[in-house]
N, C-alpha and C positions, 0 to 999 in steps of 0.2 A: 595677752594682756599682762600688765605688771601686777605685782602683789598688792599694790595699793587700791586696786579696783577702779571702777569707772572707765570712761573712754579715754583714749589718748588723743589730745588736741594740740595741734601746732598752730600758734597765732603769730603771724609776722607783724613787725612793727609794734610790739607789745610793751615797749618801755614807757609809753605815755598815751594819752588821749583815748581814742576808740579802742586801740589795741589793748591797752592796760585794762580798760573797763570790760572788754570781752574776755580777757584771761581771767579776771575776777569772777565774771558771771559763770563761766564754765566750771571753775574750781568750786564755786559755791554749790553747784549741783552734784558735786562728787567726782568730777572728771580730773584727770591728770593733765597738766598743761606744760608744753614747751614754750617758754617765753623767748621770742626771737627779738634781737636788736642788731643794729648795724654798728653804731658808735656810742650810744648812750648806756654804757655798762652800768654806771652807778644808778641811773634811773631804773634800768631793768632789774638790777638786784633788789632794789626797794620794792618793785612790783612783786617779784618772786617771794620775798620775805613776808609780804602781806597776804599771800594766797592761803586760803583755808585748805586743809587736807594735806595729803602726802603724795610723793611721787612726781613732783614738779621739777623742772630743770630749765637752765638757760641754754640757748643756742645762739651763736653769733654768726653773722655773714652779711656780705654786701650782695643784695639781690641782683645788682647789675653785673656781677661776675658769675658766669655759668659754673665755674669750678667750685666757688664758694657755695653756690646754691646746692650742688650735689652733696657737698660735705655736710651742710647743715641739715639736709633732709636725712642723711644717714645717721647723724648724731641724734636727731629727734626720734627716729625710728628705734634706734638702740636704747636710748634713754627711757622712752615711754613703753617699750615692748611692742607697741603697735600704734600707728597713727590712724585713728578712726575718722578724725575731722581735721581738715585743713582750712584755715581762715586766711585768705590772701588779703591782708589789710594794709601792709606797708605801702607807703606812697611817697613820692618826692614832689614837693611843691617848692620850686627852685628858690635858693637864697639869692639875694640881689647880686652877689659876687659872681654867680654862675651866668647871669644874663648880661653882664657888662655895666659899665659906669652909667649912672643916672637911672638905672632900673629900680623900680619900687616893688618890693616883695618878690623879686624875681620875674617881674612882668617882662614879656617879650612881644608886645603888640607889634604887628608887622610894619606899621608906619613909623615906629619909634626906635628900633634897635638896628645895629649893624648886622650885616649878613653873618659875620662870624659869631656874634652873640645869638642870633637866630638858630644857626646850626647847632651850637653848643647846647642851647636850651632843649631842643628837640631830642638830641642824642641822649642827654642825661636823663630826661624825663621818661622817654620810652624804654630805656634800658631798665629802669627800676619799676616803673608802673605797669608795664605790659610784658616785656620779655622776661622779667624776673618771675612774676606769677606763672607765666606759661611754662618756664623751665621747672619751677618748683612743683607745679601740678603734675608735670610729666614724671618727676622723680617720686613724688608721694603716691601718685596713682599706681605706679608699678609696684611700690611697696604694699599698698592696700590689696592689690590683686594677688600678691605672693604670700601674704601672711593671713591665715584664716582669722576672721573675727570671732569674738566670743559668741556663745550660743544666744540666739535671739537678736543679735545686732546685725545691721546691714553691713555690706562690704565697706562703704565709706561715704563721707559727705564732704563736699567742697563748697565754701561760701566765699564769694568775692565781694569786696567792699569797693563799689564803683562810685559814681557821683551823678547828682542832678545835672552837673555841667556837661555831661555827655549829650544831653538833649537841649539844654537851654543855650548852650554856646558860652565860650570863655574867651572873649576877644583880647583880654589882657594876658591870659596864660593859655593860648590855644593848644600847646603841646599837652598840657594837663587835661583839658577837656577831651582831646583826641585820644589820649592814653586810656581814659576811663571809658570812652565809647568802645575802644578796642577791647578793653577788659570785659565789658558786657557781651560783646559779640563772641569773644573767646569762650566765655562761660557757656553760652548757648551751644557753641560747637562741641564743647566738652560734654555737655548734658546729653547730646545725641551719641557721641563717641563712647562714653563711659557707662551709659545705662545698661548695655548688655552684660557688663561685668558687675553690676550692682552698685555703682557709684552715682549718686545724685549730685547735681551741680546747680547752684542758684546764686544770684547776685542781688545786692541791695544798692540803691542809688540815693544816698543821703544828700540833703542840702547842706547849708551851713551848720556846723556843730561847734559847740563851745569848747574848743581844744586850744592847745598852745599854738598850733599852726594857724589858727584863725584869729588869735588874740589881737594882733596888730590892727586888723580890720574892725573887729567888734568893739574894741576899746577906742577907736579913732572916730573922726567926724562922720564916717559912713556907717557907724554902728547902728544908729536908730533906723536908718533906711533899710539895712540888711534885716534887722529884726522885723521891720514892717512888711517884708515880703511875704511873711506867713500871716494868715488871719488870726493866728494865736498870739501874734505880737512878740515872738521870741524865736530863738534858734534851738536846735536839738541839744539835749544833753548826751554826753558819751554813753551813759548807761542805757538810754533809749535805743541807740543803735546796737549796743551789745545785746540787749534783750531780744531784739529782732534777729540778730545773727544766731543766737542760741536756739531760738524757736525754729528757724529755717534749717538748722543742723540736726533737729530732733530725728530720732530713728523713724518716726511715723510720718515725716514730712516729705517722703519720696516723690509724691505727685506734684510737688512744686518745682521739680527739676526743670531747668530751662527758663524759669521766670526771672525777670528783673523787677524787683519790688521797689517802688518809689517810697522814700522815707524822708519826706521834706516838709511835713506840716502844711500841706496844700499850698506851698509857696510856688510850685510850678506844676501845672497839670498838662498831661499829654494824652 
């Protein structure tokens, strides 16, 4: 453990939205946070500067690149002294340019895009949303097992941020929905594989959240209908997802390992 105390927490995609709120929530409870970003360095530095406490750091890397994943895991482990909690939050929701001309928000509905755009959308989405967390979990879990935790702390916690879309279906962005379903299944596999070494793994499945990624939809003509999906008449706030992640990563939450926790305001029941 580092001199600043608390647990060491690596949060991916922490330059904005759910990731930024999660970094803030862990820091507020006295933990040291590695704020990961891919390209939004200015935003990430602003998040870092706003964190209470000491011992925080920035780590950069493209989760779609296995070599960069290994490097950022090492940098987080070195900077924090120990990674006690990994939050796999970063996700790619394609830009329109990634899915081809005429695409809206990166949509790649099977009846509307070219084969080339279809292939590109799937490759880019799965590389970041599924393969990236899988590779990072491998690297961080090996570190957790090699470095003893502080007295009284478990070996480790992994929390994956999935999506309601894994169950509800995402016809406009099927690669996104499939990547999140894969992330849920991956988390359950890791819950079984890592329990013998003391690492618990759990996933959350949010619905719509009021983030930059969802702003175009929520501020557009579809916004009221989206908010109306929940009987509360709104979408989640990033802090609500962050609070759930912190609770699921608690040292005493081991028996939740393997769970996928719905976090959608009763907008989709399964």
